[in-house]
N, C-alpha and C positions, 0 to 999 in steps of 0.2 A: 504493500500500500504506500509506504514511504517513497519507494522507488518511483511508483506511478505519479505520486504527487510532485516529486522533484522534477520528473520529466515534463509534467504539465507546466510547472512554474518556469522551467527553462524555456519551453516553447513560447509561453506568454511573453517572457522577457525578450526573446528573439523578435517576436512580432512587434513588440513595443519599440525596439531599436529601429526596425525596418520602417515603422510608421513615422518615426521622427528623422529618418535619414534624409540628408539634403545633398543632392548632386548639383554642384556648381561648376559652370564652365567659365574659365577666364579667357576672354578674347584678347589676343596679344598682337602679333604682327608676323613678319617674316623671320626666318631662322637666322638671317645675317645681322639683325638689329639688336636692340636692347630689350624691347617689350617681351619678346619670347622667353629668353632665359630668366628675366626678372619675374615674368608671370609664372614660370615653372617654380621659382623659389617661393612665390606667394602660395601657389597651389600646395606645395609640400607643407608649408606652415599651417595653412587652414585645415588640411586633412589631418595633420598631427595634433593640433591644439584646440580645434573647435569640435566639441562632442557631436557625433552623428554626421559631420560634414565630410563629403568626399569631393575634393576640387581637382580639376584637371586644366592644364594650359592648352589652348587651342591655337594652332597656326592660322593666321588670317592675312588679308591684304593690308591691314592697318586700321587706323582710327575710323574711317568712313564705314568700312565693313563691320567693325566692332559696334558702332552706334546703330547700324541697321539690325544687327543680331539682338541688341538690347531692345530695340523697337518691336521685335517679334513677341516680346512678353515672356520668353523662356528665361530660365534662371542663369543669366549671364552677368558677370562683372567685366567691365571693359576698360582698357587703356585708351585714352584719347588725348589729343592736343586740344587746347581750349578753343582754337578757331573752328575746328570741325565740330566740336561739341556745341558751340554757340549756334552754328548753322543748323544742326539737328534739332536743338531745342526750339529755335525760332521757325523752323521749316523753310530755310533759305538755301540757295545755291544747290548743292547736290541733294538736298532734302526738300526741295521746293514741293509744297503740297503734301508733305509727309512728316509733320512734326513728331519728334520722339519724346515721350514723357520721361525725361531724364532727371536724375538727382546725383549730386556730387557726394562721394564718400571721403575723398581726401585729395590734397595737392601732392603730387609725386616728386618730380624733379624737372629741371629745365631741359628742354629739347633744343639742341643747337642745329641750325641749318648748315649743312655742308654743301658747298658747290665745289666739286672735285674734278680735277683733270690731272694729267701727267705731262712732264716736260716733253716737248716735241709736237704737241697738238695745236700749238698756236693760240692757246687760251691763257691769257695772263690777267685779264680783267673781265668784268661781267659783260661789257659790250662785245667782247670777242666771241660770245656764244652765237652771235648772228651768223647764219650760214653753216653752223656746225651740226653734227649729229649728237643729240642730247637726250639722256633719259631723265624724265621729270617725275619718276616714282611710279610704283605699281598702281594699277586701278584699285580703288577702294582704300587708298592711303591718304593720310593728311599731308604727306610729303608732296603729293600732287597738288593738293589745295594750296599749300604755301608756295610751292614752286611757281604756280600760275600767277599768284599775287605778286611775287618778286619780279617775274618777267614783265608783267603789266606795269609795275612801278618803274621799271627801267625803260619803258617806252617801246618795248619789243612786242611782237605778235607771236604767241606760242605756236600758232599753226603755220604762219607764213615765213617767219624769220629763222626757223630751224627745222631740221628733220628730227621729229620727236619720237622717242621710244618710251615705253611704259614698263620699267623694270624695277624690281626691288633692289635693296642694297647689295646683296650677294650677286645677283644676276648682273647688276650694273658694273660691279668690279670685274666680273669675268668678261663682260662685253668690252670694257675699256682695255683690259689686258690683251684681248684678241683683236683689237683694232677695229671693232664694229661701231664704237661710239667715241666721241671726243671728250665728253664731260658728262657728269651726272649730278642730280640733286638728291640729297638724302638728309632728312631731319631726324636726329636721334641723340642719345646720350653719349657721354665720353668715357672711355673710348668705344667706338662702334667696331665690333670684331671685323666686319667686312672691310672697312676702311683701313684698319690696322693691317689686314692681309695684303691690301694693295700697296701700302707704304713699305711693307717689309719684303715685297716681291723683287727679286733681282732684275735689274734692267728698267725699273720704273721709279722715277723721282716724282713724288706727289706734288701737285700744285693746288693749293686751297685758295679759292677766289673770293676776294673781299666784296661785301655787299651791304654792310651796315648802313651805308648812306641811303638805302631804299626804305628803311624802317618808317621814317616819318610819313612818307607817301602812303604806305600800307595802313598805318594807324589812322590817317586822315579819312580813309575810305571805309575801313572795317572795324574801327574802334581800337582802343588801346590794348591790343592783344600781344604786341611784339615789343621787344626791347633791343637796343644796340648792345652787343656783347662781343666776346672774343674767345676763340679756341686757342689755348696756350700753345706755343710752338713746340713744347716738349710732348704734346699729346700723340702725334704721329711722326714716325721717322721721316726725315727729309724736309720737314717744315723749316723755313728759314726765318719766319717771323710769326707773331701772333696773327691769327686769321680774324679780321674784323667782320662779324656776321650778325645775323638776326636770330634771336632766341624767342621761344614760346614755351609756356608751361604745359606740363602733362598733368592730367587729373585721372582719377579712378572714378568711374561712373556706373550707375545701375538704373534699372527701370524704377519709376516711382512706386510700383506695386510691391517692391521688396519690403518685407515686414521689418519693423524697427529693431527687433531683437537680432535678426540675422545681420542687418547692416552694422549694428553696434559690435557684434561678435567679430565680424570681418575686420573692422578698423582696429579693434582692440588687439586682436591676434597679430596683425601686421606691425603695430607699434611695439607691443610687448616683445615680439620675437624678431625685431628688426635686424639684429646681428646675423641671424641665419639667412636673411635675404641679402644683406651686404656681402656675405661670403659668396653669394652667387654672382652679384654685380655691384660694384662699389657705388654706382649712382644712387643706390638705396640709402646711402649716408645722408642724402638730401631729404629723406622723410623726417621732417622736423615740425614740432608743434608751432614754432613761430611762423612757419610758412602757411599755416592753415588760417586764412583770413577770408572773411565774407566776400570781399571784392576780388580775391584771387581766382575765383571761378565765375564764369558768366552763367553757370547753371546753378539753380537753387540747391542748397545742401539737404541731404537726407536727414530726417529727424533722428534716426539711430546714430548717425555720425555726430550730429549736433550734441546729443546726449553724452557721447564718449568724450568729445573735446571739452564740453562744459565741466566734466569731472576733472579735467586736467587744467582748468582755469582759462580755457580759450572760448570766448563768446562769438558765436557765428550768426546770431539773430538779434 
């Protein structure tokens, strides 16, 4: 009888765990960028420390794809740049007529725009992109969104003034090595693995193209989403000076339908176990309480995140 009772109790417990199990997908980006490895680190932390949660990192085209996945209403947590997130929340640009009910969980780290070429391609300044073969980022990426805005601010036509490819970071590097393109755009954290691979490749001397002077024009049209910044010259082998470039913030976003407890648990686990994510990619060092400001995201904050940060002395409403 006791054996039977124990078996029943064990079965009930199993059903109870199954009933409260949460499968969460983290929408990241391509394998050559920062979103994917960092998303993998987050997934490991959430699966290990949030009771009943099983999280997995999913390869995607990037921010735009991630925002569309969140818009499906399925249990997604997504990486996004603030410019793409603002478009999705307002139903503009690539999201025209399809507003996504987004909420912000946290500000992540700054994304630096890389405009990359190599010696011998005749690309020394932004205007030299005219007439060249250029990758502006993969379809579904915020790299593409920001690249188009930079090209526009420079007074160039993305369709008429260059032969345009739509490749991710790793694919762009391979195409540049193979002589199929002359330059590429990539917006990501430092260092980006694919760009490091290019810089370390024998026979290639990297050229990082300055473009910080275009930030004011972009902000005038799209709002104060971008800042003038610099990629330090010791970031990638072969850089001769700091690269003056445009930076945009990354945020972690979810659908507004996520319950408060789940949102709270996700943010808490990421901050409590930050060192484990830093071990995967050092950009996670930028997960800081002082960076969590109401105005830092153009998307409203999730109540669960607001609750967590309030406990840490950060007011977001």
